[in-house]
Structures are given as C-alpha cells and as structure tokens.
C-alpha positions in Angstrom: -0.1 0.0 0.0 1.7 3.3 -1.1 0.7 6.1 1.5 0.9 10.0 0.9 -0.3 11.9 3.5 -1.1 15.6 3.3 0.4 17.8 6.0 -2.4 17.6 8.3 -2.0 17.3 12.0 -2.2 14.2 13.8 -5.6 13.6 16.2 -4.1 11.2 18.8 -0.8 9.5 18.9 -0.9 6.2 21.3 1.5 4.6 22.3 2.7 1.8 24.5 3.1 -2.0 25.5 0.8 -4.5 23.4 0.6 -7.8 21.4 0.2 -8.7 17.9 -1.6 -11.3 16.7 -1.7 -13.3 13.7 -5.5 -14.6 13.5 -5.7 -16.0 17.4 -2.3 -17.1 17.8 -0.3 -14.4 19.7 3.0 -13.6 17.7 4.6 -10.8 19.6 4.9 -8.6 22.7 5.7 -5.3 21.4 5.9 -1.7 21.9 4.0 0.6 19.6 4.0 4.6 18.3 1.1 5.0 16.3 -0.5 8.4 14.0 -3.9 9.0 13.9 -4.8 10.8 11.1 -8.4 11.9 10.0 -9.7 12.4 6.6 -6.2 11.6 4.6 -5.6 11.2 1.3 -4.2 7.3 -0.1 -3.8 7.5 -3.7 -6.5 10.1 -4.4 -8.8 8.3 -2.1 -10.0 10.0 1.3 -10.4 7.5 3.9 -11.7 8.5 7.3 -8.8 7.1 9.3 -5.6 6.4 8.7 -3.0 5.3 11.3 0.5 4.9 10.8 3.4 4.2 13.3 6.0 1.6 14.6 6.1 -1.3 16.6 9.2 -3.2 17.9 9.3 -6.3 19.3 10.1 -6.8 23.3 13.6 -9.0 23.9 13.0 -10.6 20.5 14.1 -7.9 18.0 15.1 -10.8 15.0 11.0 -11.6 14.2 10.3 -11.3 10.6 7.1 -9.8 9.8 6.2 -10.1 6.3 3.3 -8.5 4.3 0.5 -10.4 5.9 -2.4 -8.6 8.3 -1.7 -9.0 11.6 -3.8 -7.4 14.7 -2.3 -5.2 17.4 -4.0 -5.2 20.8 -3.1 -2.1 22.8 -2.8 -1.5 26.3 -6.3 0.3 26.3 -7.9 -2.9 25.0 -8.5 -1.4 21.6 -7.3 -3.7 18.7 -6.0 -2.4 15.0 -5.9 -4.6 12.2 -2.3 -3.1 10.0 0.2 -4.4 7.6 3.7 -3.8 7.8 5.1 -1.5 4.9 8.4 -1.7 6.0 10.6 -3.9 8.3 13.9 -3.2 9.3 14.4 -3.4 12.0 10.9 -2.2 13.3 7.8 -2.6 11.6 6.2 0.9 10.1 3.0 -0.2 10.2 -0.3 1.5 8.0 -4.1 0.8 8.4 -6.9 2.2 7.1 -9.3 0.1 8.9 -9.6 2.0 12.2 -9.6 1.2 15.9 -12.0 -1.8 17.2 -12.7 -3.6 20.6 
C-alpha cells in the first residue's frame, strides 16, 4: 500500500506496550507508537481514518514481520488490523480500517 499523506496534524498519538496476533495466535509482545489522521488521502482517495506508526518487539528483535495482515492489541483494549510496510529493524505499519474492540 502506497501512502501519501497531506501535511495534516495527527488527532491522536497512542503509544505503549501491546501484543501482536496472527489470527487468534499470539505472535509477539511489542512497543508501539502510532499516529492517527482523519480524512487522509491515499492514492487520491480520502479515507476516514489512517493510522501509521512503528512497532518493535520486546526482547526478540529478529522476528520477520512479512506482508500479511496482523492485529495489534493496544494497552487500552482497542485492536488494530495492520500490515507492515517496512520491517528493518522496526515494523512501520499502516492501516486504514480504524480501531475496534
């Protein structure tokens, strides 16, 4: 997914410690730093909410992330489906689906 952002301020910047899941299986404990943008433009299409950020694993920096969809469980009980758009050494993430519980 190619992400082209306008210079708009983030409406929220969640950060903390959480877990990444693949389907229902726990994949890794992580630290995350996210930016939430509203009405962002991706490839000339406006999306309601775009979430970008970085995730790094706790205690195991050598996990290969890959391009599959994963789910981040934030420390405030929200969840976020995402993909890694770059993964050396941290995972740069992007999601246009928004948070859910």
